[in-house]
PAVEX-250591 format. One record per residue (C-alpha): residue number from 0; residue in one letter; x, y, z. Coordinates in nm, 4 decimals. Example, Ala and Ser with C-alpha at 12.3 -4.5 7.8 and 13.67 -1.06 7.14 Angstrom:
2
<0 A <1.2300 -0.4500 0.7800>>
<1 S <1.3670 -0.1060 0.7140>>
END
This chain:
452
<0 M <0.0000 0.0000 0.0000>>
<1 S <0.2694 0.2493 0.1005>>
<2 R <0.4692 0.1622 -0.2133>>
<3 R <0.1763 0.2741 -0.4290>>
<4 R <0.1076 0.5979 -0.2412>>
<5 P <0.2918 0.8368 -0.4822>>
<6 R <0.0922 0.6936 -0.7731>>
<7 E <-0.2289 0.7358 -0.5753>>
<8 I <-0.1427 1.0987 -0.5066>>
<9 H <-0.0902 1.1612 -0.8780>>
<10 R <-0.4217 0.9942 -0.9490>>
<11 Q <-0.5920 1.2271 -0.7004>>
<12 Q <-0.4337 1.5198 -0.8838>>
<13 G <-0.5879 1.4028 -1.2107>>
<14 L <-0.2784 1.2269 -1.3486>>
<15 L <-0.0959 1.5599 -1.3577>>
<16 S <0.2767 1.5251 -1.4002>>
<17 D <0.5347 1.6650 -1.1639>>
<18 R <0.6631 1.8792 -1.4492>>
<19 W <0.3194 2.0367 -1.5057>>
<20 L <0.2730 2.1016 -1.1356>>
<21 G <0.6190 2.2558 -1.1249>>
<22 Y <0.5297 2.5108 -1.3929>>
<23 A <0.1711 2.5802 -1.2813>>
<24 P <0.2378 2.8113 -0.9823>>
<25 W <0.4797 3.0193 -1.1871>>
<26 A <0.2183 3.0484 -1.4599>>
<27 V <-0.0442 3.1652 -1.2087>>
<28 L <0.1998 3.4167 -1.0594>>
<29 A <0.2936 3.5506 -1.4052>>
<30 A <-0.0743 3.5773 -1.4991>>
<31 H <-0.1424 3.7765 -1.1825>>
<32 I <0.1385 4.0210 -1.2612>>
<33 L <0.0290 4.0624 -1.6246>>
<34 L <-0.3320 4.1184 -1.5226>>
<35 A <-0.2299 4.3745 -1.2600>>
<36 I <-0.0328 4.5597 -1.5284>>
<37 A <-0.3380 4.5433 -1.7569>>
<38 Y <-0.5550 4.6870 -1.4771>>
<39 N <-0.2862 4.9539 -1.4259>>
<40 L <-0.2848 5.0601 -1.7892>>
<41 A <-0.6638 5.0628 -1.8160>>
<42 T <-0.7258 5.2781 -1.5065>>
<43 P <-0.6749 5.6572 -1.5115>>
<44 F <-0.4164 5.7707 -1.2597>>
<45 G <-0.4560 5.9840 -0.9496>>
<46 N <-0.8300 5.9682 -0.8793>>
<47 N <-0.9128 5.9847 -0.5095>>
<48 G <-1.2714 5.8687 -0.5580>>
<49 Y <-1.2102 5.5547 -0.7656>>
<50 A <-1.3080 5.2448 -0.5673>>
<51 N <-1.0471 5.0360 -0.7507>>
<52 T <-0.7632 5.2845 -0.6772>>
<53 P <-0.8772 5.4291 -0.3421>>
<54 D <-0.7298 5.7686 -0.2445>>
<55 E <-0.4546 5.7245 -0.5008>>
<56 G <-0.4020 6.0977 -0.5587>>
<57 A <-0.3484 6.1620 -0.1873>>
<58 H <-0.1111 5.8664 -0.1525>>
<59 F <0.0885 5.9865 -0.4523>>
<60 Q <0.1071 6.3367 -0.3023>>
<61 Y <0.2803 6.1799 0.0019>>
<62 V <0.5145 5.9834 -0.2265>>
<63 E <0.6093 6.2982 -0.4197>>
<64 F <0.6891 6.4856 -0.0983>>
<65 V <0.9196 6.2084 0.0237>>
<66 A <1.0820 6.1781 -0.3213>>
<67 R <1.1649 6.5521 -0.3074>>
<68 E <1.2483 6.6001 0.0607>>
<69 W <1.3455 6.2527 0.1904>>
<70 R <1.1893 6.3295 0.5263>>
<71 L <0.8581 6.2751 0.7003>>
<72 P <0.5789 6.5279 0.6519>>
<73 L <0.3634 6.6810 0.9225>>
<74 F <-0.0001 6.5743 0.9178>>
<75 E <-0.2113 6.8844 0.8549>>
<76 G <-0.5332 6.7221 0.7392>>
<77 Y <-0.6301 6.8278 0.3901>>
<78 E <-0.3618 7.0956 0.3870>>
<79 G <0.0110 7.0574 0.3245>>
<80 V <0.1061 6.7102 0.2066>>
<81 G <-0.2560 6.5950 0.2203>>
<82 Y <-0.4880 6.3710 0.4119>>
<83 E <-0.2777 6.0527 0.3835>>
<84 A <0.0225 6.2110 0.5603>>
<85 H <-0.0848 6.0425 0.8858>>
<86 Q <0.0213 5.7043 0.7453>>
<87 P <0.3413 5.5326 0.8665>>
<88 P <0.6332 5.5898 0.6269>>
<89 L <0.7724 5.2580 0.4995>>
<90 Y <0.5632 5.2291 0.1843>>
<91 Y <0.6175 5.5922 0.0884>>
<92 F <0.9962 5.5771 0.1143>>
<93 L <1.0036 5.2591 -0.0942>>
<94 A <0.7652 5.4191 -0.3433>>
<95 A <0.9876 5.7285 -0.3589>>
<96 V <1.2712 5.5090 -0.4852>>
<97 V <1.0409 5.3627 -0.7520>>
<98 Y <0.9228 5.7169 -0.8306>>
<99 H <1.2776 5.8151 -0.9288>>
<100 L <1.3340 5.4909 -1.1206>>
<101 F <1.0345 5.5743 -1.3423>>
<102 G <1.0966 5.9461 -1.3686>>
<103 G <0.8008 6.0385 -1.1510>>
<104 A <0.5455 5.8439 -1.3585>>
<105 G <0.2512 5.7476 -1.1372>>
<106 K <0.1739 5.4299 -1.3301>>
<107 G <0.5347 5.3251 -1.2772>>
<108 V <0.5013 5.3750 -0.9010>>
<109 R <0.1975 5.1452 -0.9136>>
<110 L <0.4315 4.8556 -0.9951>>
<111 L <0.5514 4.8496 -0.6333>>
<112 S <0.1995 4.7472 -0.5329>>
<113 T <0.2024 4.4822 -0.8053>>
<114 L <0.5161 4.3263 -0.6573>>
<115 C <0.3502 4.3265 -0.3158>>
<116 S <0.0263 4.1665 -0.4363>>
<117 A <0.2316 3.9027 -0.6209>>
<118 G <0.4096 3.8340 -0.2917>>
<119 V <0.0767 3.7646 -0.1221>>
<120 V <-0.0154 3.5209 -0.4005>>
<121 W <0.3153 3.3357 -0.3593>>
<122 L <0.2826 3.3167 0.0188>>
<123 V <-0.0607 3.1553 -0.0193>>
<124 W <0.1049 2.8898 -0.2344>>
<125 L <0.3889 2.8369 0.0139>>
<126 S <0.1518 2.8166 0.3095>>
<127 L <-0.0731 2.5507 0.1593>>
<128 R <0.2258 2.3535 0.0306>>
<129 R <0.3665 2.3488 0.3841>>
<130 I <0.0477 2.2223 0.5468>>
<131 A <-0.0523 1.9926 0.2577>>
<132 P <0.2581 1.8909 0.0602>>
<133 E <0.0804 1.5836 -0.0777>>
<134 R <-0.1962 1.7945 -0.2406>>
<135 P <-0.0413 2.0528 -0.4750>>
<136 L <-0.3735 2.1293 -0.6446>>
<137 L <-0.5090 2.2463 -0.3109>>
<138 A <-0.2245 2.4979 -0.2933>>
<139 L <-0.2744 2.5959 -0.6553>>
<140 S <-0.6459 2.6613 -0.6037>>
<141 G <-0.5810 2.8849 -0.3025>>
<142 M <-0.3137 3.0654 -0.4997>>
<143 G <-0.5537 3.1109 -0.7908>>
<144 F <-0.8159 3.2652 -0.5642>>
<145 A <-0.5729 3.5319 -0.4393>>
<146 A <-0.4175 3.5826 -0.7841>>
<147 F <-0.7388 3.6399 -0.9790>>
<148 L <-0.9606 3.8100 -0.7216>>
<149 P <-1.0347 4.1258 -0.9232>>
<150 M <-1.0308 4.3713 -0.6338>>
<151 H <-0.6959 4.2306 -0.5192>>
<152 L <-0.5660 4.2883 -0.8703>>
<153 A <-0.6989 4.6437 -0.8520>>
<154 I <-0.5260 4.7125 -0.5193>>
<155 G <-0.2120 4.5619 -0.6725>>
<156 S <-0.2300 4.8191 -0.9517>>
<157 A <-0.2764 5.1334 -0.7438>>
<158 V <-0.0509 5.3692 -0.5501>>
<159 G <-0.1173 5.3198 -0.1783>>
<160 N <0.0105 5.1352 0.1260>>
<161 D <-0.2607 4.8667 0.1222>>
<162 A <-0.0682 4.6206 -0.0947>>
<163 L <0.2447 4.6353 0.1236>>
<164 T <0.0295 4.6000 0.4353>>
<165 N <-0.1371 4.2901 0.2907>>
<166 L <0.2032 4.1436 0.2025>>
<167 L <0.3447 4.1958 0.5520>>
<168 F <0.0336 4.0463 0.7147>>
<169 A <0.0754 3.7407 0.4906>>
<170 A <0.4488 3.7240 0.5624>>
<171 V <0.3923 3.7343 0.9391>>
<172 L <0.1345 3.4558 0.9194>>
<173 Y <0.3672 3.2475 0.7039>>
<174 G <0.6469 3.3158 0.9529>>
<175 V <0.4257 3.1837 1.2316>>
<176 L <0.3543 2.8752 1.0201>>
<177 V <0.7263 2.8095 0.9675>>
<178 L <0.7817 2.8427 1.3413>>
<179 L <0.5019 2.5951 1.4162>>
<180 C <0.5786 2.3594 1.1259>>
<181 P <0.9548 2.3572 1.0597>>
<182 H <0.8884 2.0852 0.8006>>
<183 P <0.5890 2.0396 0.5661>>
<184 Q <0.3092 1.8430 0.7325>>
<185 P <0.0152 1.6705 0.5646>>
<186 L <-0.3247 1.8055 0.6673>>
<187 S <-0.4568 1.4553 0.7328>>
<188 H <-0.2347 1.1623 0.8230>>
<189 S <-0.1829 0.8876 1.0750>>
<190 V <-0.1929 1.0349 1.4242>>
<191 G <-0.1896 0.9036 1.7723>>
<192 E <-0.4774 0.8674 2.0140>>
<193 G <-0.6873 1.1794 2.0305>>
<194 G <-0.6514 1.2514 1.6589>>
<195 T <-0.3586 1.4955 1.6651>>
<196 N <0.0098 1.4987 1.7253>>
<197 S <0.0655 1.6066 2.0846>>
<198 S <0.3950 1.7876 2.0395>>
<199 L <0.6340 1.9433 1.7924>>
<200 P <1.0011 1.8632 1.7392>>
<201 R <1.2404 2.0310 1.9794>>
<202 R <1.3759 2.3615 1.8557>>
<203 R <1.7423 2.4017 1.7713>>
<204 S <1.9310 2.5872 2.0414>>
<205 G <2.0960 2.9258 2.0089>>
<206 G <2.0159 3.2342 1.8040>>
<207 L <1.6962 3.4289 1.7565>>
<208 G <1.5809 3.2064 1.4693>>
<209 D <1.2229 3.2236 1.3523>>
<210 E <1.1168 3.4515 1.6381>>
<211 G <1.3702 3.7107 1.5259>>
<212 I <1.2410 3.7021 1.1689>>
<213 L <0.8852 3.7375 1.3013>>
<214 G <0.9921 4.0424 1.4998>>
<215 L <1.1486 4.1980 1.1910>>
<216 L <0.8348 4.1413 0.9830>>
<217 L <0.6064 4.2679 1.2589>>
<218 G <0.8192 4.5787 1.3025>>
<219 L <0.8071 4.6541 0.9295>>
<220 A <0.4289 4.6085 0.9338>>
<221 L <0.3978 4.8576 1.2216>>
<222 I <0.5684 5.1272 1.0129>>
<223 T <0.3481 5.0504 0.7111>>
<224 K <-0.0053 5.0886 0.8468>>
<225 A <-0.1656 5.1294 1.1884>>
<226 T <-0.3763 4.8172 1.1226>>
<227 A <-0.0626 4.6121 1.1899>>
<228 V <-0.1168 4.6418 1.5656>>
<229 L <-0.3664 4.3577 1.5111>>
<230 L <-0.0705 4.1289 1.4411>>
<231 I <0.0769 4.1741 1.7894>>
<232 P <-0.1569 3.9246 1.9637>>
<233 V <-0.1305 3.6872 1.6661>>
<234 V <0.2489 3.6758 1.6907>>
<235 A <0.2444 3.6488 2.0704>>
<236 L <-0.0091 3.3647 2.0626>>
<237 G <0.1774 3.1869 1.7830>>
<238 V <0.5094 3.1835 1.9671>>
<239 L <0.3491 3.0992 2.3014>>
<240 W <0.1382 2.8204 2.1532>>
<241 G <0.4349 2.6787 1.9665>>
<242 A <0.6388 2.6690 2.2858>>
<243 R <0.3628 2.4838 2.4665>>
<244 L <0.3328 2.2290 2.1854>>
<245 R <0.7046 2.1628 2.2264>>
<246 G <0.6550 2.0858 2.5927>>
<247 Q <0.7880 2.4133 2.7313>>
<248 I <0.6278 2.5776 3.0340>>
<249 W <0.4241 2.8981 3.0104>>
<250 G <0.7113 3.1071 3.1420>>
<251 Q <0.9470 2.9816 2.8711>>
<252 G <0.6830 3.0496 2.6092>>
<253 A <0.6328 3.4033 2.7370>>
<254 L <1.0074 3.4681 2.7171>>
<255 R <1.0166 3.3391 2.3599>>
<256 A <0.7189 3.5598 2.2707>>
<257 G <0.9094 3.8586 2.4059>>
<258 I <1.1738 3.8206 2.1342>>
<259 P <0.9607 3.9173 1.8307>>
<260 L <0.7660 4.1764 2.0284>>
<261 G <1.0865 4.3394 2.1499>>
<262 I <1.2392 4.3476 1.8017>>
<263 A <0.9163 4.4904 1.6586>>
<264 L <0.9197 4.7607 1.9252>>
<265 L <1.2768 4.8539 1.8346>>
<266 I <1.1834 4.8834 1.4663>>
<267 G <0.8424 5.0492 1.4934>>
<268 G <0.8276 5.2060 1.8383>>
<269 W <0.9843 5.5332 1.7240>>
<270 W <0.6849 5.6018 1.5002>>
<271 F <0.4408 5.5912 1.7911>>
<272 A <0.6767 5.7955 2.0061>>
<273 R <0.6968 6.0596 1.7306>>
<274 N <0.3180 6.0771 1.7099>>
<275 A <0.2954 6.1141 2.0876>>
<276 I <0.5464 6.4018 2.0818>>
<277 L <0.4028 6.5857 1.7798>>
<278 Y <0.0317 6.5210 1.8208>>
<279 D <-0.0064 6.3857 2.1764>>
<280 D <-0.1677 6.0887 2.0041>>
<281 P <0.0508 5.7751 1.9494>>
<282 L <-0.1983 5.6000 1.7169>>
<283 L <-0.3305 5.9267 1.5661>>
<284 Q <-0.6856 5.8138 1.6412>>
<285 K <-0.8035 6.1426 1.7951>>
<286 T <-0.6248 6.3403 1.5246>>
<287 F <-0.7881 6.1289 1.2543>>
<288 L <-1.1351 6.1803 1.4050>>
<289 N <-1.0849 6.5558 1.4194>>
<290 V <-0.9510 6.5938 1.0658>>
<291 F <-1.2178 6.3754 0.9051>>
<292 A <-1.5061 6.5130 1.1105>>
<293 G <-1.6766 6.6333 0.7917>>
<294 T <-1.6837 6.2985 0.6103>>
<295 A <-1.9826 6.0633 0.6011>>
<296 K <-2.0500 5.9053 0.9390>>
<297 A <-2.2782 5.6352 1.0664>>
<298 Q <-2.4645 5.8896 1.2774>>
<299 D <-2.5514 6.0869 0.9635>>
<300 F <-2.7443 5.7872 0.8297>>
<301 I <-2.9173 5.7280 1.1626>>
<302 E <-3.0246 6.0928 1.1818>>
<303 A <-3.1515 6.0658 0.8218>>
<304 G <-3.3983 5.7969 0.9318>>
<305 L <-3.2152 5.4649 0.8924>>
<306 S <-3.2117 5.2177 1.1795>>
<307 W <-2.8821 5.0661 1.2866>>
<308 G <-2.9979 4.7402 1.1297>>
<309 Q <-3.0620 4.9081 0.7962>>
<310 Y <-2.7293 5.0900 0.8129>>
<311 L <-2.5369 4.7690 0.8855>>
<312 Q <-2.7244 4.5888 0.6082>>
<313 W <-2.6207 4.8601 0.3621>>
<314 V <-2.2593 4.8455 0.4799>>
<315 A <-2.2564 4.4648 0.4568>>
<316 D <-2.3960 4.4728 0.1028>>
<317 W <-2.1423 4.7254 -0.0289>>
<318 T <-1.8559 4.5622 0.1600>>
<319 F <-1.9312 4.2168 0.0209>>
<320 R <-1.9633 4.3505 -0.3329>>
<321 S <-1.6450 4.5556 -0.3155>>
<322 F <-1.4536 4.2600 -0.1696>>
<323 W <-1.4997 4.0961 -0.5099>>
<324 F <-1.4982 4.4001 -0.7376>>
<325 A <-1.5976 4.7656 -0.7495>>
<326 Y <-1.4739 5.0396 -0.9750>>
<327 G <-1.4907 5.4134 -1.0328>>
<328 T <-1.5839 5.6385 -1.3218>>
<329 P <-1.5283 6.0102 -1.3819>>
<330 E <-1.8968 6.0680 -1.3034>>
<331 T <-1.9020 5.8901 -0.9651>>
<332 A <-1.5459 5.9616 -0.8493>>
<333 P <-1.6069 6.3177 -0.7178>>
<334 K <-1.8422 6.1783 -0.4518>>
<335 G <-1.6504 5.8537 -0.3994>>
<336 I <-1.9498 5.6382 -0.4910>>
<337 P <-1.8477 5.2873 -0.6045>>
<338 N <-1.9783 5.1280 -0.9199>>
<339 F <-2.0738 4.7616 -0.9155>>
<340 V <-2.1168 4.5040 -1.1895>>
<341 E <-2.4425 4.3136 -1.2481>>
<342 D <-2.6254 4.1835 -0.9399>>
<343 Y <-2.6311 3.8211 -1.0556>>
<344 F <-2.2546 3.8128 -1.0324>>
<345 Y <-2.2585 3.8962 -0.6594>>
<346 W <-2.5427 3.6520 -0.5949>>
<347 F <-2.3372 3.3790 -0.7585>>
<348 W <-2.0388 3.4455 -0.5328>>
<349 A <-2.2616 3.4759 -0.2263>>
<350 V <-2.4002 3.1264 -0.2885>>
<351 W <-2.0526 2.9975 -0.3629>>
<352 T <-1.9211 3.1470 -0.0360>>
<353 V <-2.1928 2.9714 0.1642>>
<354 L <-2.1045 2.6399 -0.0032>>
<355 V <-1.7352 2.6893 0.0691>>
<356 L <-1.8070 2.7636 0.4346>>
<357 A <-2.0068 2.4402 0.4521>>
<358 G <-1.7090 2.2575 0.3045>>
<359 L <-1.4812 2.4191 0.5602>>
<360 L <-1.7001 2.2816 0.8384>>
<361 L <-1.6575 1.9360 0.6840>>
<362 Y <-1.2822 1.9817 0.6859>>
<363 L <-1.2800 2.0785 1.0542>>
<364 R <-1.4195 1.7340 1.1395>>
<365 Q <-1.1064 1.5660 1.0007>>
<366 P <-0.7909 1.4865 1.2013>>
<367 A <-0.4852 1.7038 1.1487>>
<368 S <-0.1546 1.7656 1.3210>>
<369 A <-0.1637 1.9884 1.6265>>
<370 A <0.0709 2.2410 1.4652>>
<371 V <-0.1524 2.2807 1.1597>>
<372 R <-0.4598 2.3144 1.3811>>
<373 V <-0.2890 2.5857 1.5841>>
<374 W <-0.1936 2.7797 1.2711>>
<375 L <-0.5425 2.7558 1.1255>>
<376 N <-0.6814 2.8794 1.4561>>
<377 L <-0.4444 3.1766 1.4374>>
<378 C <-0.5655 3.2414 1.0827>>
<379 A <-0.9207 3.2503 1.2178>>
<380 V <-0.8088 3.4859 1.4955>>
<381 T <-0.6555 3.7159 1.2327>>
<382 I <-0.9789 3.7284 1.0334>>
<383 A <-1.1758 3.7932 1.3532>>
<384 L <-0.9455 4.0780 1.4595>>
<385 V <-0.9660 4.2394 1.1148>>
<386 A <-1.3460 4.2055 1.1248>>
<387 V <-1.3702 4.3612 1.4730>>
<388 A <-1.1466 4.6517 1.3661>>
<389 F <-1.3704 4.7025 1.0621>>
<390 L <-1.6864 4.7011 1.2757>>
<391 L <-1.5386 4.9583 1.5133>>
<392 F <-1.4445 5.1721 1.2132>>
<393 I <-1.7824 5.1639 1.0401>>
<394 R <-1.9550 5.2298 1.3722>>
<395 V <-1.8118 5.5828 1.3356>>
<396 F <-1.7403 5.6320 0.9631>>
<397 F <-1.9315 5.5087 0.6607>>
<398 Q <-1.6560 5.3078 0.4897>>
<399 A <-1.8119 5.0047 0.3204>>
<400 Q <-1.5024 4.8756 0.1423>>
<401 G <-1.4101 4.5078 0.1165>>
<402 R <-1.0399 4.5935 0.0824>>
<403 Y <-1.0299 4.6448 0.4584>>
<404 F <-1.0435 4.2647 0.4875>>
<405 Y <-0.7422 4.2131 0.2597>>
<406 P <-0.4868 4.2100 0.5420>>
<407 A <-0.6451 3.8692 0.6101>>
<408 L <-0.6361 3.7633 0.2441>>
<409 L <-0.3901 3.4796 0.3050>>
<410 P <-0.6085 3.3024 0.5647>>
<411 I <-0.9221 3.3778 0.3610>>
<412 S <-0.7602 3.2156 0.0556>>
<413 V <-0.6489 2.9149 0.2600>>
<414 F <-0.9966 2.8630 0.4061>>
<415 F <-1.1653 2.9023 0.0672>>
<416 A <-0.9314 2.6431 -0.0836>>
<417 L <-0.9903 2.3959 0.2012>>
<418 G <-1.3663 2.4425 0.1903>>
<419 W <-1.3918 2.4065 -0.1868>>
<420 E <-1.1886 2.0853 -0.1853>>
<421 Q <-1.4072 1.9243 0.0805>>
<422 L <-1.7247 1.9682 -0.1218>>
<423 F <-1.6281 1.6939 -0.3687>>
<424 P <-1.5191 1.3302 -0.3595>>
<425 P <-1.1481 1.2773 -0.4304>>
<426 K <-1.1969 1.1700 -0.7918>>
<427 W <-1.3759 1.4970 -0.8774>>
<428 R <-1.1404 1.7320 -0.6952>>
<429 P <-0.8753 1.7854 -0.9659>>
<430 A <-1.1376 1.8918 -1.2201>>
<431 M <-1.3195 2.1171 -0.9743>>
<432 Q <-1.0010 2.2800 -0.8449>>
<433 T <-0.8580 2.3534 -1.1888>>
<434 G <-1.2033 2.4632 -1.3041>>
<435 W <-1.2210 2.7053 -1.0115>>
<436 I <-0.8874 2.8606 -1.1089>>
<437 A <-1.0070 2.8991 -1.4685>>
<438 L <-1.3335 3.0567 -1.3475>>
<439 M <-1.1461 3.3092 -1.1326>>
<440 L <-0.9214 3.3960 -1.4278>>
<441 M <-1.2217 3.4547 -1.6535>>
<442 F <-1.3806 3.6644 -1.3819>>
<443 A <-1.0680 3.8828 -1.3563>>
<444 L <-1.0613 3.9328 -1.7338>>
<445 W <-1.4334 4.0119 -1.7387>>
<446 C <-1.3965 4.2826 -1.4715>>
<447 W <-1.1020 4.4388 -1.6563>>
<448 R <-1.3361 4.5637 -1.9282>>
<449 Y <-1.5167 4.7895 -1.6780>>
<450 L <-1.2061 4.9936 -1.6025>>
<451 E <-1.1647 5.3358 -1.7603>>
END
C-alpha cells in the first residue's frame, strides 16, 4: 500500500505530471502580474474617488513629498502634504525610490503594489504547500483565488500602502507557520490517540531564529499601516502556543514571545513615540477623528432615518460587493461612490461562499496535526481581529469597502481552498479545483473591461 502511495497521489491530482505542477504556480503568478499591469494601464491615474484605486491621488502626493524632501511630513489634514500624511512611512519611502526609477510616472510607481500583491499570491502557495505537501492542487487553487480576485488585482495596480500591508500580514502569518511547522506536514495523516500529534520537534538551540524574523516582519508592518497592531496578539499567541506544543512551560513560552515583540518595538516604536510628541496621540486616532469630522458618518445615516440594522445591512452589502470588485468612473469619483457590476454576479459568489463555508465545516471534522490546527486557529483569529477593527471603524465612519479585509487575504484564501476541496469526492477534486482557477481567471478578465 505504502509503495503505491505516490501513484495514488498523482491519481488524485488528475494524473498531472510533476513537471506540469512545477510550472503551474509560476504560470499563475505571471498571470497575476500581467493582469495587474493590464488593470494599471486601463485605469486613469490619481483619482481619489475611484473604488479600484482608493485615495490614489493623496497617496501619490505623500510619495512625491518624500521623493523631493526625503523626510517625514507633518499631518495637517487636507492641507500641506494631504490627508494621507498620517500614514506610517515605509511604503512611501520605498515608493519614492520607484518614483525616481520611473521618472516620476505614477503608473510606474503602481508597480511596487504589483510586486507586493504578487508576494501575497506566492505566500498563499507556500503556506498551503507546507500544510498539505501531498496535495499541490489544493495549494494551486488557493493561490488562484488570491491571484485572480479582481479587487486584489486592482489594489495591486494602485498607488497606496494597502498592498504592502497585505504582504506583511501574509508574511507574518507564514512566519508563524514556519515556526510551528519547521517541516511540511500533511493536513490529514496517521496520528496518535486523540486525533492529533501532541507535540512538535524540539527547537534548535541558540540564536533568535524564527522569532527574530517574526519580529522583523512585525516591526516593518507597524511602520506601514496602523492596522498592523492587530498582528501583535497573533504573533504572541503563535510563539506561546508553539512553545507549549514543544513541551515548554508557560514562562518559557512568554520569554520566547518577548523576542519578536521586542524586536518589533525597536523597529516600529519610534513612530508611535513621534506621534505622541508631535500630536499627543501615538496612534493618531483622535487626530484622525478631528480631521475627518466632515466625512460621512454612521450617525448621519441614523439621523436621516435609517435604523442601525438598515445601516449595517447597507454596509454589509457594499462591503461584500467591493470585496470581489468595485470600480470608479469620472462621473461617480467626485463623490466617492463605487460602481458595481451586475447583481447576478454577486449573488453567484454569495451562494458559492456559503457552499465553501459548509465545506470548511466538513474539513474541521477531520484529524490534522496539532501544529496545523494551531496555525489555522491563528488564521481565524486574524480574520476575527480584522473584522472587529472594521466594525469599530464603520460604527463611526461610513466606509463600506471590502479591501479592509485584505490584510487577512492569506487566511481567507487558505480557508476558501480547504472548503472548496471538501465539497467533492477525491476523484472529482482535480477537475473542480482547476475549473475554479479557470473561473477566477475569466472573472478577472471580465472585470477588466469595466475599467476606464
